[in-house]
mmCIF file as Biopython writes it, N, C-alpha, C and O atoms, coordinates in Angstrom:
data_model
#
loop_
_atom_site.group_PDB
_atom_site.id
_atom_site.type_symbol
_atom_site.label_atom_id
_atom_site.label_alt_id
_atom_site.label_comp_id
_atom_site.label_asym_id
_atom_site.label_entity_id
_atom_site.label_seq_id
_atom_site.pdbx_PDB_ins_code
_atom_site.Cartn_x
_atom_site.Cartn_y
_atom_site.Cartn_z
_atom_site.occupancy
_atom_site.B_iso_or_equiv
_atom_site.auth_seq_id
_atom_site.auth_asym_id
_atom_site.pdbx_PDB_model_num
ATOM 1   N N  . UNK A ? 1  ? 3.332   -32.122 21.753 1.0 0.0 1  A 1 
ATOM 2   C CA . UNK A ? 1  ? 3.378   -30.933 22.579 1.0 0.0 1  A 1 
ATOM 3   C C  . UNK A ? 1  ? 3.534   -29.672 21.719 1.0 0.0 1  A 1 
ATOM 4   O O  . UNK A ? 1  ? 2.933   -28.638 22.013 1.0 0.0 1  A 1 
ATOM 5   N N  . UNK A ? 2  ? 4.336   -29.762 20.668 1.0 0.0 2  A 1 
ATOM 6   C CA . UNK A ? 2  ? 4.529   -28.589 19.816 1.0 0.0 2  A 1 
ATOM 7   C C  . UNK A ? 2  ? 3.210   -28.111 19.223 1.0 0.0 2  A 1 
ATOM 8   O O  . UNK A ? 2  ? 2.904   -26.920 19.261 1.0 0.0 2  A 1 
ATOM 9   N N  . UNK A ? 3  ? 2.429   -29.039 18.675 1.0 0.0 3  A 1 
ATOM 10  C CA . UNK A ? 3  ? 1.167   -28.630 18.049 1.0 0.0 3  A 1 
ATOM 11  C C  . UNK A ? 3  ? 0.205   -28.043 19.068 1.0 0.0 3  A 1 
ATOM 12  O O  . UNK A ? 3  ? -0.517  -27.091 18.770 1.0 0.0 3  A 1 
ATOM 13  N N  . UNK A ? 4  ? 0.192   -28.599 20.254 1.0 0.0 4  A 1 
ATOM 14  C CA . UNK A ? 4  ? -0.673  -28.076 21.319 1.0 0.0 4  A 1 
ATOM 15  C C  . UNK A ? 4  ? -0.233  -26.655 21.708 1.0 0.0 4  A 1 
ATOM 16  O O  . UNK A ? 4  ? -1.067  -25.780 21.942 1.0 0.0 4  A 1 
ATOM 17  N N  . UNK A ? 5  ? 1.068   -26.445 21.773 1.0 0.0 5  A 1 
ATOM 18  C CA . UNK A ? 5  ? 1.598   -25.125 22.113 1.0 0.0 5  A 1 
ATOM 19  C C  . UNK A ? 5  ? 1.316   -24.111 21.012 1.0 0.0 5  A 1 
ATOM 20  O O  . UNK A ? 5  ? 1.007   -22.953 21.292 1.0 0.0 5  A 1 
ATOM 21  N N  . UNK A ? 6  ? 1.424   -24.549 19.758 1.0 0.0 6  A 1 
ATOM 22  C CA . UNK A ? 6  ? 1.124   -23.665 18.634 1.0 0.0 6  A 1 
ATOM 23  C C  . UNK A ? 6  ? -0.358  -23.290 18.654 1.0 0.0 6  A 1 
ATOM 24  O O  . UNK A ? 6  ? -0.709  -22.132 18.428 1.0 0.0 6  A 1 
ATOM 25  N N  . UNK A ? 7  ? -1.218  -24.258 18.922 1.0 0.0 7  A 1 
ATOM 26  C CA . UNK A ? 7  ? -2.652  -23.974 19.003 1.0 0.0 7  A 1 
ATOM 27  C C  . UNK A ? 7  ? -2.932  -22.965 20.115 1.0 0.0 7  A 1 
ATOM 28  O O  . UNK A ? 7  ? -3.713  -22.032 19.926 1.0 0.0 7  A 1 
ATOM 29  N N  . UNK A ? 8  ? -2.305  -23.147 21.260 1.0 0.0 8  A 1 
ATOM 30  C CA . UNK A ? 8  ? -2.506  -22.222 22.379 1.0 0.0 8  A 1 
ATOM 31  C C  . UNK A ? 8  ? -2.026  -20.818 22.015 1.0 0.0 8  A 1 
ATOM 32  O O  . UNK A ? 8  ? -2.655  -19.829 22.391 1.0 0.0 8  A 1 
ATOM 33  N N  . UNK A ? 9  ? -0.920  -20.731 21.289 1.0 0.0 9  A 1 
ATOM 34  C CA . UNK A ? 9  ? -0.410  -19.426 20.863 1.0 0.0 9  A 1 
ATOM 35  C C  . UNK A ? 9  ? -1.407  -18.749 19.924 1.0 0.0 9  A 1 
ATOM 36  O O  . UNK A ? 9  ? -1.641  -17.544 20.020 1.0 0.0 9  A 1 
ATOM 37  N N  . UNK A ? 10 ? -1.988  -19.526 19.023 1.0 0.0 10 A 1 
ATOM 38  C CA . UNK A ? 10 ? -2.942  -18.927 18.091 1.0 0.0 10 A 1 
ATOM 39  C C  . UNK A ? 10 ? -4.284  -18.633 18.747 1.0 0.0 10 A 1 
ATOM 40  O O  . UNK A ? 10 ? -5.049  -17.810 18.243 1.0 0.0 10 A 1 
ATOM 41  N N  . UNK A ? 11 ? -4.581  -19.289 19.856 1.0 0.0 11 A 1 
ATOM 42  C CA . UNK A ? 11 ? -5.735  -18.875 20.665 1.0 0.0 11 A 1 
ATOM 43  C C  . UNK A ? 11 ? -5.471  -17.468 21.211 1.0 0.0 11 A 1 
ATOM 44  O O  . UNK A ? 11 ? -6.367  -16.625 21.238 1.0 0.0 11 A 1 
ATOM 45  N N  . UNK A ? 12 ? -4.233  -17.228 21.642 1.0 0.0 12 A 1 
ATOM 46  C CA . UNK A ? 12 ? -3.859  -15.895 22.127 1.0 0.0 12 A 1 
ATOM 47  C C  . UNK A ? 12 ? -3.920  -14.865 21.008 1.0 0.0 12 A 1 
ATOM 48  O O  . UNK A ? 12 ? -4.382  -13.744 21.222 1.0 0.0 12 A 1 
ATOM 49  N N  . UNK A ? 13 ? -3.458  -15.236 19.817 1.0 0.0 13 A 1 
ATOM 50  C CA . UNK A ? 13 ? -3.537  -14.328 18.667 1.0 0.0 13 A 1 
ATOM 51  C C  . UNK A ? 13 ? -4.989  -13.930 18.431 1.0 0.0 13 A 1 
ATOM 52  O O  . UNK A ? 13 ? -5.279  -12.752 18.220 1.0 0.0 13 A 1 
ATOM 53  N N  . UNK A ? 14 ? -5.899  -14.892 18.462 1.0 0.0 14 A 1 
ATOM 54  C CA . UNK A ? 14 ? -7.324  -14.621 18.217 1.0 0.0 14 A 1 
ATOM 55  C C  . UNK A ? 14 ? -7.882  -13.678 19.277 1.0 0.0 14 A 1 
ATOM 56  O O  . UNK A ? 14 ? -8.614  -12.743 18.953 1.0 0.0 14 A 1 
ATOM 57  N N  . UNK A ? 15 ? -7.541  -13.917 20.531 1.0 0.0 15 A 1 
ATOM 58  C CA . UNK A ? 15 ? -8.013  -13.047 21.616 1.0 0.0 15 A 1 
ATOM 59  C C  . UNK A ? 15 ? -7.545  -11.611 21.377 1.0 0.0 15 A 1 
ATOM 60  O O  . UNK A ? 15 ? -8.333  -10.671 21.480 1.0 0.0 15 A 1 
ATOM 61  N N  . UNK A ? 16 ? -6.275  -11.448 21.061 1.0 0.0 16 A 1 
ATOM 62  C CA . UNK A ? 16 ? -5.714  -10.117 20.833 1.0 0.0 16 A 1 
ATOM 63  C C  . UNK A ? 16 ? -6.398  -9.452  19.640 1.0 0.0 16 A 1 
ATOM 64  O O  . UNK A ? 16 ? -6.779  -8.284  19.712 1.0 0.0 16 A 1 
ATOM 65  N N  . UNK A ? 17 ? -6.551  -10.188 18.555 1.0 0.0 17 A 1 
ATOM 66  C CA . UNK A ? 17 ? -7.220  -9.632  17.378 1.0 0.0 17 A 1 
ATOM 67  C C  . UNK A ? 17 ? -8.649  -9.206  17.699 1.0 0.0 17 A 1 
ATOM 68  O O  . UNK A ? 17 ? -9.089  -8.135  17.280 1.0 0.0 17 A 1 
ATOM 69  N N  . UNK A ? 18 ? -9.371  -10.039 18.439 1.0 0.0 18 A 1 
ATOM 70  C CA . UNK A ? 18 ? -10.749 -9.710  18.801 1.0 0.0 18 A 1 
ATOM 71  C C  . UNK A ? 18 ? -10.803 -8.454  19.675 1.0 0.0 18 A 1 
ATOM 72  O O  . UNK A ? 18 ? -11.657 -7.590  19.476 1.0 0.0 18 A 1 
ATOM 73  N N  . UNK A ? 19 ? -9.892  -8.359  20.636 1.0 0.0 19 A 1 
ATOM 74  C CA . UNK A ? 19 ? -9.874  -7.181  21.505 1.0 0.0 19 A 1 
ATOM 75  C C  . UNK A ? 19 ? -9.459  -5.932  20.732 1.0 0.0 19 A 1 
ATOM 76  O O  . UNK A ? 19 ? -9.899  -4.828  21.051 1.0 0.0 19 A 1 
ATOM 77  N N  . UNK A ? 20 ? -8.618  -6.103  19.722 1.0 0.0 20 A 1 
ATOM 78  C CA . UNK A ? 20 ? -8.205  -4.956  18.907 1.0 0.0 20 A 1 
ATOM 79  C C  . UNK A ? 20 ? -9.370  -4.366  18.109 1.0 0.0 20 A 1 
ATOM 80  O O  . UNK A ? 20 ? -9.297  -3.221  17.662 1.0 0.0 20 A 1 
ATOM 81  N N  . UNK A ? 21 ? -10.428 -5.131  17.931 1.0 0.0 21 A 1 
ATOM 82  C CA . UNK A ? 21 ? -11.593 -4.646  17.195 1.0 0.0 21 A 1 
ATOM 83  C C  . UNK A ? 21 ? -12.441 -3.675  18.017 1.0 0.0 21 A 1 
ATOM 84  O O  . UNK A ? 21 ? -13.226 -2.899  17.472 1.0 0.0 21 A 1 
ATOM 85  N N  . UNK A ? 22 ? -12.268 -3.734  19.322 1.0 0.0 22 A 1 
ATOM 86  C CA . UNK A ? 22 ? -13.048 -2.870  20.209 1.0 0.0 22 A 1 
ATOM 87  C C  . UNK A ? 22 ? -12.426 -1.475  20.260 1.0 0.0 22 A 1 
ATOM 88  O O  . UNK A ? 22 ? -11.204 -1.330  20.271 1.0 0.0 22 A 1 
ATOM 89  N N  . UNK A ? 23 ? -13.265 -0.473  20.289 1.0 0.0 23 A 1 
ATOM 90  C CA . UNK A ? 23 ? -12.761 0.903   20.330 1.0 0.0 23 A 1 
ATOM 91  C C  . UNK A ? 23 ? -12.145 1.236   21.683 1.0 0.0 23 A 1 
ATOM 92  O O  . UNK A ? 23 ? -11.123 1.918   21.764 1.0 0.0 23 A 1 
ATOM 93  N N  . UNK A ? 24 ? -12.775 0.751   22.732 1.0 0.0 24 A 1 
ATOM 94  C CA . UNK A ? 24 ? -12.309 1.035   24.089 1.0 0.0 24 A 1 
ATOM 95  C C  . UNK A ? 24 ? -12.290 -0.267  24.868 1.0 0.0 24 A 1 
ATOM 96  O O  . UNK A ? 24 ? -13.227 -1.063  24.800 1.0 0.0 24 A 1 
ATOM 97  N N  . UNK A ? 25 ? -11.201 -0.475  25.616 1.0 0.0 25 A 1 
ATOM 98  C CA . UNK A ? 25 ? -11.104 -1.667  26.457 1.0 0.0 25 A 1 
ATOM 99  C C  . UNK A ? 25 ? -11.214 -1.260  27.916 1.0 0.0 25 A 1 
ATOM 100 O O  . UNK A ? 25 ? -10.686 -0.227  28.329 1.0 0.0 25 A 1 
ATOM 101 N N  . UNK A ? 26 ? -11.909 -2.089  28.693 1.0 0.0 26 A 1 
ATOM 102 C CA . UNK A ? 26 ? -11.933 -1.826  30.127 1.0 0.0 26 A 1 
ATOM 103 C C  . UNK A ? 26 ? -10.671 -2.435  30.745 1.0 0.0 26 A 1 
ATOM 104 O O  . UNK A ? 26 ? -9.879  -3.076  30.053 1.0 0.0 26 A 1 
ATOM 105 N N  . UNK A ? 27 ? -10.496 -2.232  32.028 1.0 0.0 27 A 1 
ATOM 106 C CA . UNK A ? 27 ? -9.278  -2.677  32.706 1.0 0.0 27 A 1 
ATOM 107 C C  . UNK A ? 27 ? -9.105  -4.188  32.583 1.0 0.0 27 A 1 
ATOM 108 O O  . UNK A ? 27 ? -7.996  -4.667  32.348 1.0 0.0 27 A 1 
ATOM 109 N N  . UNK A ? 28 ? -10.176 -4.929  32.738 1.0 0.0 28 A 1 
ATOM 110 C CA . UNK A ? 28 ? -10.112 -6.387  32.650 1.0 0.0 28 A 1 
ATOM 111 C C  . UNK A ? 28 ? -9.676  -6.829  31.248 1.0 0.0 28 A 1 
ATOM 112 O O  . UNK A ? 28 ? -8.849  -7.729  31.105 1.0 0.0 28 A 1 
ATOM 113 N N  . UNK A ? 29 ? -10.232 -6.197  30.228 1.0 0.0 29 A 1 
ATOM 114 C CA . UNK A ? 29 ? -9.869  -6.539  28.851 1.0 0.0 29 A 1 
ATOM 115 C C  . UNK A ? 29 ? -8.415  -6.168  28.559 1.0 0.0 29 A 1 
ATOM 116 O O  . UNK A ? 29 ? -7.710  -6.923  27.889 1.0 0.0 29 A 1 
ATOM 117 N N  . UNK A ? 30 ? -7.964  -5.025  29.048 1.0 0.0 30 A 1 
ATOM 118 C CA . UNK A ? 30 ? -6.560  -4.616  28.874 1.0 0.0 30 A 1 
ATOM 119 C C  . UNK A ? 30 ? -5.623  -5.626  29.537 1.0 0.0 30 A 1 
ATOM 120 O O  . UNK A ? 30 ? -4.595  -5.991  28.967 1.0 0.0 30 A 1 
ATOM 121 N N  . UNK A ? 31 ? -5.976  -6.070  30.727 1.0 0.0 31 A 1 
ATOM 122 C CA . UNK A ? 31 ? -5.169  -7.044  31.456 1.0 0.0 31 A 1 
ATOM 123 C C  . UNK A ? 31 ? -5.126  -8.373  30.708 1.0 0.0 31 A 1 
ATOM 124 O O  . UNK A ? 31 ? -4.072  -9.001  30.605 1.0 0.0 31 A 1 
ATOM 125 N N  . UNK A ? 32 ? -6.263  -8.794  30.192 1.0 0.0 32 A 1 
ATOM 126 C CA . UNK A ? 32 ? -6.352  -10.047 29.444 1.0 0.0 32 A 1 
ATOM 127 C C  . UNK A ? 32 ? -5.522  -9.966  28.157 1.0 0.0 32 A 1 
ATOM 128 O O  . UNK A ? 32 ? -4.835  -10.918 27.786 1.0 0.0 32 A 1 
ATOM 129 N N  . UNK A ? 33 ? -5.601  -8.815  27.490 1.0 0.0 33 A 1 
ATOM 130 C CA . UNK A ? 33 ? -4.832  -8.620  26.263 1.0 0.0 33 A 1 
ATOM 131 C C  . UNK A ? 33 ? -3.331  -8.683  26.566 1.0 0.0 33 A 1 
ATOM 132 O O  . UNK A ? 33 ? -2.575  -9.329  25.840 1.0 0.0 33 A 1 
ATOM 133 N N  . UNK A ? 34 ? -2.908  -8.014  27.635 1.0 0.0 34 A 1 
ATOM 134 C CA . UNK A ? 34 ? -1.503  -8.017  28.018 1.0 0.0 34 A 1 
ATOM 135 C C  . UNK A ? 34 ? -1.043  -9.426  28.366 1.0 0.0 34 A 1 
ATOM 136 O O  . UNK A ? 34 ? 0.063   -9.821  27.995 1.0 0.0 34 A 1 
ATOM 137 N N  . UNK A ? 35 ? -1.864  -10.182 29.066 1.0 0.0 35 A 1 
ATOM 138 C CA . UNK A ? 35 ? -1.502  -11.555 29.430 1.0 0.0 35 A 1 
ATOM 139 C C  . UNK A ? 35 ? -1.299  -12.415 28.180 1.0 0.0 35 A 1 
ATOM 140 O O  . UNK A ? 35 ? -0.397  -13.251 28.131 1.0 0.0 35 A 1 
ATOM 141 N N  . UNK A ? 36 ? -2.140  -12.203 27.184 1.0 0.0 36 A 1 
ATOM 142 C CA . UNK A ? 36 ? -2.002  -12.968 25.942 1.0 0.0 36 A 1 
ATOM 143 C C  . UNK A ? 36 ? -0.759  -12.539 25.159 1.0 0.0 36 A 1 
ATOM 144 O O  . UNK A ? 36 ? -0.082  -13.376 24.561 1.0 0.0 36 A 1 
ATOM 145 N N  . UNK A ? 37 ? -0.459  -11.243 25.161 1.0 0.0 37 A 1 
ATOM 146 C CA . UNK A ? 37 ? 0.772   -10.768 24.514 1.0 0.0 37 A 1 
ATOM 147 C C  . UNK A ? 37 ? 1.992   -11.311 25.250 1.0 0.0 37 A 1 
ATOM 148 O O  . UNK A ? 37 ? 2.962   -11.727 24.617 1.0 0.0 37 A 1 
ATOM 149 N N  . UNK A ? 38 ? 1.953   -11.311 26.572 1.0 0.0 38 A 1 
ATOM 150 C CA . UNK A ? 38 ? 3.061   -11.855 27.364 1.0 0.0 38 A 1 
ATOM 151 C C  . UNK A ? 38 ? 3.263   -13.335 27.051 1.0 0.0 38 A 1 
ATOM 152 O O  . UNK A ? 38 ? 4.397   -13.803 26.946 1.0 0.0 38 A 1 
ATOM 153 N N  . UNK A ? 39 ? 2.166   -14.068 26.902 1.0 0.0 39 A 1 
ATOM 154 C CA . UNK A ? 39 ? 2.236   -15.485 26.556 1.0 0.0 39 A 1 
ATOM 155 C C  . UNK A ? 39 ? 2.975   -15.668 25.227 1.0 0.0 39 A 1 
ATOM 156 O O  . UNK A ? 39 ? 3.837   -16.538 25.102 1.0 0.0 39 A 1 
ATOM 157 N N  . UNK A ? 40 ? 2.631   -14.845 24.245 1.0 0.0 40 A 1 
ATOM 158 C CA . UNK A ? 40 ? 3.288   -14.946 22.939 1.0 0.0 40 A 1 
ATOM 159 C C  . UNK A ? 40 ? 4.769   -14.590 23.048 1.0 0.0 40 A 1 
ATOM 160 O O  . UNK A ? 40 ? 5.605   -15.237 22.418 1.0 0.0 40 A 1 
ATOM 161 N N  . UNK A ? 41 ? 5.099   -13.578 23.833 1.0 0.0 41 A 1 
ATOM 162 C CA . UNK A ? 41 ? 6.499   -13.198 24.012 1.0 0.0 41 A 1 
ATOM 163 C C  . UNK A ? 41 ? 7.299   -14.342 24.643 1.0 0.0 41 A 1 
ATOM 164 O O  . UNK A ? 41 ? 8.412   -14.648 24.215 1.0 0.0 41 A 1 
ATOM 165 N N  . UNK A ? 42 ? 6.724   -14.954 25.646 1.0 0.0 42 A 1 
ATOM 166 C CA . UNK A ? 42 ? 7.392   -16.077 26.311 1.0 0.0 42 A 1 
ATOM 167 C C  . UNK A ? 42 ? 7.605   -17.229 25.334 1.0 0.0 42 A 1 
ATOM 168 O O  . UNK A ? 42 ? 8.698   -17.788 25.249 1.0 0.0 42 A 1 
ATOM 169 N N  . UNK A ? 43 ? 6.557   -17.577 24.602 1.0 0.0 43 A 1 
ATOM 170 C CA . UNK A ? 43 ? 6.663   -18.713 23.682 1.0 0.0 43 A 1 
ATOM 171 C C  . UNK A ? 43 ? 7.657   -18.436 22.557 1.0 0.0 43 A 1 
ATOM 172 O O  . UNK A ? 43 ? 8.421   -19.321 22.172 1.0 0.0 43 A 1 
ATOM 173 N N  . UNK A ? 44 ? 7.650   -17.215 22.028 1.0 0.0 44 A 1 
ATOM 174 C CA . UNK A ? 44 ? 8.573   -16.891 20.940 1.0 0.0 44 A 1 
ATOM 175 C C  . UNK A ? 44 ? 10.027  -16.869 21.429 1.0 0.0 44 A 1 
ATOM 176 O O  . UNK A ? 44 ? 10.953  -16.955 20.623 1.0 0.0 44 A 1 
ATOM 177 N N  . UNK A ? 45 ? 10.222  -16.755 22.720 1.0 0.0 45 A 1 
ATOM 178 C CA . UNK A ? 45 ? 11.560  -16.814 23.299 1.0 0.0 45 A 1 
ATOM 179 C C  . UNK A ? 45 ? 12.096  -18.218 23.454 1.0 0.0 45 A 1 
ATOM 180 O O  . UNK A ? 45 ? 13.266  -18.404 23.790 1.0 0.0 45 A 1 
ATOM 181 N N  . UNK A ? 46 ? 11.260  -19.202 23.214 1.0 0.0 46 A 1 
ATOM 182 C CA . UNK A ? 46 ? 11.666  -20.612 23.322 1.0 0.0 46 A 1 
ATOM 183 C C  . UNK A ? 46 ? 12.059  -21.109 21.929 1.0 0.0 46 A 1 
ATOM 184 O O  . UNK A ? 46 ? 11.240  -21.125 21.009 1.0 0.0 46 A 1 
ATOM 185 N N  . UNK A ? 47 ? 13.322  -21.513 21.788 1.0 0.0 47 A 1 
ATOM 186 C CA . UNK A ? 47 ? 13.814  -21.959 20.483 1.0 0.0 47 A 1 
ATOM 187 C C  . UNK A ? 47 ? 12.982  -23.096 19.908 1.0 0.0 47 A 1 
ATOM 188 O O  . UNK A ? 47 ? 12.644  -23.079 18.725 1.0 0.0 47 A 1 
ATOM 189 N N  . UNK A ? 48 ? 12.650  -24.085 20.735 1.0 0.0 48 A 1 
ATOM 190 C CA . UNK A ? 48 ? 11.910  -25.245 20.231 1.0 0.0 48 A 1 
ATOM 191 C C  . UNK A ? 48 ? 10.563  -24.830 19.662 1.0 0.0 48 A 1 
ATOM 192 O O  . UNK A ? 48 ? 10.048  -25.462 18.740 1.0 0.0 48 A 1 
ATOM 193 N N  . UNK A ? 49 ? 9.992   -23.758 20.219 1.0 0.0 49 A 1 
ATOM 194 C CA . UNK A ? 49 ? 8.698   -23.282 19.742 1.0 0.0 49 A 1 
ATOM 195 C C  . UNK A ? 49 ? 8.864   -22.481 18.466 1.0 0.0 49 A 1 
ATOM 196 O O  . UNK A ? 49 ? 8.249   -22.793 17.446 1.0 0.0 49 A 1 
ATOM 197 N N  . UNK A ? 50 ? 9.695   -21.448 18.518 1.0 0.0 50 A 1 
ATOM 198 C CA . UNK A ? 50 ? 9.827   -20.566 17.358 1.0 0.0 50 A 1 
ATOM 199 C C  . UNK A ? 50 ? 10.384  -21.303 16.139 1.0 0.0 50 A 1 
ATOM 200 O O  . UNK A ? 50 ? 10.045  -20.963 15.006 1.0 0.0 50 A 1 
ATOM 201 N N  . UNK A ? 51 ? 11.223  -22.293 16.358 1.0 0.0 51 A 1 
ATOM 202 C CA . UNK A ? 51 ? 11.780  -23.061 15.241 1.0 0.0 51 A 1 
ATOM 203 C C  . UNK A ? 51 ? 10.769  -24.028 14.627 1.0 0.0 51 A 1 
ATOM 204 O O  . UNK A ? 51 ? 10.981  -24.520 13.519 1.0 0.0 51 A 1 
ATOM 205 N N  . UNK A ? 52 ? 9.688   -24.302 15.327 1.0 0.0 52 A 1 
ATOM 206 C CA . UNK A ? 52 ? 8.677   -25.228 14.798 1.0 0.0 52 A 1 
ATOM 207 C C  . UNK A ? 52 ? 7.587   -24.499 14.005 1.0 0.0 52 A 1 
ATOM 208 O O  . UNK A ? 52 ? 6.716   -25.140 13.416 1.0 0.0 52 A 1 
ATOM 209 N N  . UNK A ? 53 ? 7.634   -23.164 13.988 1.0 0.0 53 A 1 
ATOM 210 C CA . UNK A ? 53 ? 6.636   -22.380 13.268 1.0 0.0 53 A 1 
ATOM 211 C C  . UNK A ? 53 ? 7.023   -22.198 11.806 1.0 0.0 53 A 1 
ATOM 212 O O  . UNK A ? 53 ? 8.203   -22.169 11.456 1.0 0.0 53 A 1 
ATOM 213 N N  . UNK A ? 54 ? 6.012   -22.078 10.967 1.0 0.0 54 A 1 
ATOM 214 C CA . UNK A ? 54 ? 6.261   -21.669 9.589  1.0 0.0 54 A 1 
ATOM 215 C C  . UNK A ? 54 ? 6.516   -20.159 9.595  1.0 0.0 54 A 1 
ATOM 216 O O  . UNK A ? 54 ? 6.244   -19.484 10.588 1.0 0.0 54 A 1 
ATOM 217 N N  . UNK A ? 55 ? 7.030   -19.641 8.497  1.0 0.0 55 A 1 
ATOM 218 C CA . UNK A ? 55 ? 7.256   -18.199 8.409  1.0 0.0 55 A 1 
ATOM 219 C C  . UNK A ? 55 ? 5.935   -17.447 8.518  1.0 0.0 55 A 1 
ATOM 220 O O  . UNK A ? 55 ? 5.869   -16.384 9.135  1.0 0.0 55 A 1 
ATOM 221 N N  . UNK A ? 56 ? 4.889   -17.998 7.920  1.0 0.0 56 A 1 
ATOM 222 C CA . UNK A ? 56 ? 3.565   -17.372 7.989  1.0 0.0 56 A 1 
ATOM 223 C C  . UNK A ? 56 ? 3.065   -17.298 9.432  1.0 0.0 56 A 1 
ATOM 224 O O  . UNK A ? 56 ? 2.514   -16.280 9.853  1.0 0.0 56 A 1 
ATOM 225 N N  . UNK A ? 57 ? 3.257   -18.372 10.178 1.0 0.0 57 A 1 
ATOM 226 C CA . UNK A ? 57 ? 2.839   -18.386 11.584 1.0 0.0 57 A 1 
ATOM 227 C C  . UNK A ? 57 ? 3.647   -17.373 12.397 1.0 0.0 57 A 1 
ATOM 228 O O  . UNK A ? 57 ? 3.096   -16.652 13.229 1.0 0.0 57 A 1 
ATOM 229 N N  . UNK A ? 58 ? 4.941   -17.326 12.150 1.0 0.0 58 A 1 
ATOM 230 C CA . UNK A ? 58 ? 5.799   -16.363 12.851 1.0 0.0 58 A 1 
ATOM 231 C C  . UNK A ? 58 ? 5.345   -14.944 12.556 1.0 0.0 58 A 1 
ATOM 232 O O  . UNK A ? 58 ? 5.235   -14.122 13.465 1.0 0.0 58 A 1 
ATOM 233 N N  . UNK A ? 59 ? 5.082   -14.655 11.289 1.0 0.0 59 A 1 
ATOM 234 C CA . UNK A ? 59 ? 4.630   -13.318 10.897 1.0 0.0 59 A 1 
ATOM 235 C C  . UNK A ? 59 ? 3.316   -12.955 11.580 1.0 0.0 59 A 1 
ATOM 236 O O  . UNK A ? 59 ? 3.140   -11.827 12.040 1.0 0.0 59 A 1 
ATOM 237 N N  . UNK A ? 60 ? 2.401   -13.909 11.643 1.0 0.0 60 A 1 
ATOM 238 C CA . UNK A ? 60 ? 1.086   -13.662 12.257 1.0 0.0 60 A 1 
ATOM 239 C C  . UNK A ? 60 ? 1.231   -13.347 13.737 1.0 0.0 60 A 1 
ATOM 240 O O  . UNK A ? 60 ? 0.621   -12.403 14.238 1.0 0.0 60 A 1 
ATOM 241 N N  . UNK A ? 61 ? 2.040   -14.136 14.438 1.0 0.0 61 A 1 
ATOM 242 C CA . UNK A ? 61 ? 2.251   -13.914 15.867 1.0 0.0 61 A 1 
ATOM 243 C C  . UNK A ? 61 ? 2.925   -12.557 16.078 1.0 0.0 61 A 1 
ATOM 244 O O  . UNK A ? 61 ? 2.522   -11.790 16.953 1.0 0.0 61 A 1 
ATOM 245 N N  . UNK A ? 62 ? 3.935   -12.268 15.289 1.0 0.0 62 A 1 
ATOM 246 C CA . UNK A ? 62 ? 4.650   -11.000 15.450 1.0 0.0 62 A 1 
ATOM 247 C C  . UNK A ? 62 ? 3.764   -9.796  15.139 1.0 0.0 62 A 1 
ATOM 248 O O  . UNK A ? 62 ? 4.009   -8.703  15.649 1.0 0.0 62 A 1 
ATOM 249 N N  . UNK A ? 63 ? 2.760   -9.980  14.326 1.0 0.0 63 A 1 
ATOM 250 C CA . UNK A ? 63 ? 1.884   -8.865  13.964 1.0 0.0 63 A 1 
ATOM 251 C C  . UNK A ? 63 ? 1.001   -8.402  15.119 1.0 0.0 63 A 1 
ATOM 252 O O  . UNK A ? 63 ? 0.498   -7.279  15.095 1.0 0.0 63 A 1 
ATOM 253 N N  . UNK A ? 64 ? 0.808   -9.238  16.116 1.0 0.0 64 A 1 
ATOM 254 C CA . UNK A ? 64 ? -0.045  -8.855  17.253 1.0 0.0 64 A 1 
ATOM 255 C C  . UNK A ? 64 ? 0.755   -8.626  18.537 1.0 0.0 64 A 1 
ATOM 256 O O  . UNK A ? 64 ? 0.200   -8.185  19.543 1.0 0.0 64 A 1 
ATOM 257 N N  . UNK A ? 65 ? 2.037   -8.919  18.506 1.0 0.0 65 A 1 
ATOM 258 C CA . UNK A ? 65 ? 2.873   -8.712  19.701 1.0 0.0 65 A 1 
ATOM 259 C C  . UNK A ? 65 ? 3.191   -7.279  19.798 1.0 0.0 65 A 1 
ATOM 260 O O  . UNK A ? 65 ? 3.885   -6.862  20.725 1.0 0.0 65 A 1 
#
């Protein structure tokens, strides 16, 4: 479950990074970006999740939150 959750978190990181490349976001893209950031915030609030990450993974997630 941990690896699946980490993969899902990094799917969110990728979405956020991709949307950050766009100069202008429409309402749907803004909503999607916020949902992915919220997902990362929720997951990072779970001890079992945040404690299973490497420092590099933690830094990467925090860079897009």
